[in-house]
N, C-alpha and C positions, 0 to 999 in steps of 0.2 A: 387689663387685669380682670380676670373672671372671678366673680363672687359666688360661692356655693353655700347652700344652707343644708345642714344636717338636722333633721327633726328626730329627736330621740324618744322612742317608746311612748308615743301618745296613744296608748292602748287603754281600752275600757277598764281593765283591772287596776291600772294605776291612776285613773281619773275618778271613777265612782264605783269601782268594783272591789275585789278582795283587798287591795292595798290602796284604795283611793283616799284622798284627803280633800278638805275644803280648799286648801291652797292649790292643789292640782286642778280642781274644777274652776278656780278663779283665773287661771292663765289661758283657758281654752280660746277665748276670743282674741287675746293678743297673739297667741300662736297662729291662729287662722289669718290674722292681719299680716303677720310676718311672712307666712307662706305666700300670700297673695302679692307681697312686695318683691318676690323673686320671679325670674323667668322659670317656667315649669321644668325646663331641661337642666336647671341649676339646683334642683332640690332632690335630696335623697332622704330616706327614712330608715330607722332601725326598728326592729320588732324583737322584744324580749321573747324568746321561744323555748318553752320547756315541754317535756313529755310527761306522760302519766307516772313515770318513775321519779318525778322531781323530788319527792320527800326522801328518796334514797341517795340523793346527791349531796356533796359537801355544802352547796348553797342551801339546799332544802333542810339540812341538819341545823344550819345557823339561822335560817328564816323559814320556819315550818308552816308556811302559809302557801297552799297551792295557788299559783297564779300563772297567767299567760301560757296555759296548756294549749299547744297548737290545735287549732280547729274549734276552740271554744269561743263563746262571745267575748269573754274576758281577754283573749289573745288578740282579737281584732282591734284595728285602729278605730277610734271613735268615729262614728258615721260621717259627721260633717267634716272632720279632718281627712278621713279616707277619700272623700270626694275631691278634696283639694290636692291630694297626693296620688290621684288615679294613675297618672303616667310616670310617677317617680320610681326610680330604682329603690328596691327595698332589701334590706339586709337582715335576715333572721340571725339572731345571735343567741347561743345557749348560755352565755355568761354576760358580765357587765359591759365589756367593751368588744368591739368588732374589729378583729385583725384584718378581715377581708376588706372592710370599709377603708381602714387605714392604708392597706396595700394598694387598693384601687385609686385612692386619692393621691397617694405618693406617685404612682405611675402617671397620673394626670398632671401632677405638678412638675414632672420631668419634661412634659411636652409643652406646657403653657404656664404662665404665671397665674396663681390662684390665691384667694383668701377663703377662709372657711369660718362660718358662723354656726354655732350650735344653739339649739333651743330644746326644751322638753323636760322629761321626767326620768328619774328623780335626780335632782341636782347632785346630791351627795353619793350617788351610786353610779348610775349609767352615764349621766352627763359628764361628770368629772372623769370617769374612766375613759370615755371616748375622747374627751378633750386632751387628756394626757397622752393617750396612745397616738393621737394625731400629731401632737407636739413632738413626741419621741421619734416618730417616723419622718417628720418634716420640720426640723427645728427652725428653719428660716422662713417658713410659711406663717403668715399672720393667722392665728387661731383666736376667735373671739366667742364670747358667750353673752347673750342678752339675758340678764338676770330677771327682767320683767316677764320673760317667756319661759321661765323655769320654776319648778317647785321641788322642795326636798321632802324627805320623810317627815321632818319637823322644820319649823322656821330656823331653829338654831343649827341644825345640820345643813340646811341650805346655805346659811351664812358661812359656816365652817368650810364647806366645799368651795364657795366663791373665793374665800381667802386662800385656800390651797391652790386653786387655779391661778390666782394673781401671783402667788409665790413662784409658780412654774412658768411665768411669762405668757399666760393666756390672758388676753385683754377682756376684762369683765366690765360691762356697762349696763345701763337700764335703771328703771325706777328704784329697785331695791338693791342696787349695787352698792 
């Protein structure tokens, strides 16, 4: 059984930038430890990726804070995490979930037995979106989330997202599960 890790959006803007939180800053070390616990070839990452026209998008109308504009410091993975993900495949995504990631992992699951674990930011937006996409693409693959390696927009939204994932048969565990 091959175990894969998906590191969701551990970018500067979500940690200590435009949309950063103290909860996001607090998980950095546990996320680094988690990445180190996997073989490098079994780790992939997502990058929230917007253009300078972000505020004209539907997302921008609902969240009018420019963030993760491609090429900016805020768009980049946090430096110490980027070092750990140097060889990892990275998926740029213009929205919350990555259908390309889900398709690629589904194809892999058709060739070999896999499990998928997710960590990262934000629990209630991109982590939950990717977890549910993966579950929809691969209902028989075990999908899990380590709650101690995730942070939401608020602690309450983090908890709500964890409960949503549990309801959809995503295994949630960790310190604050």
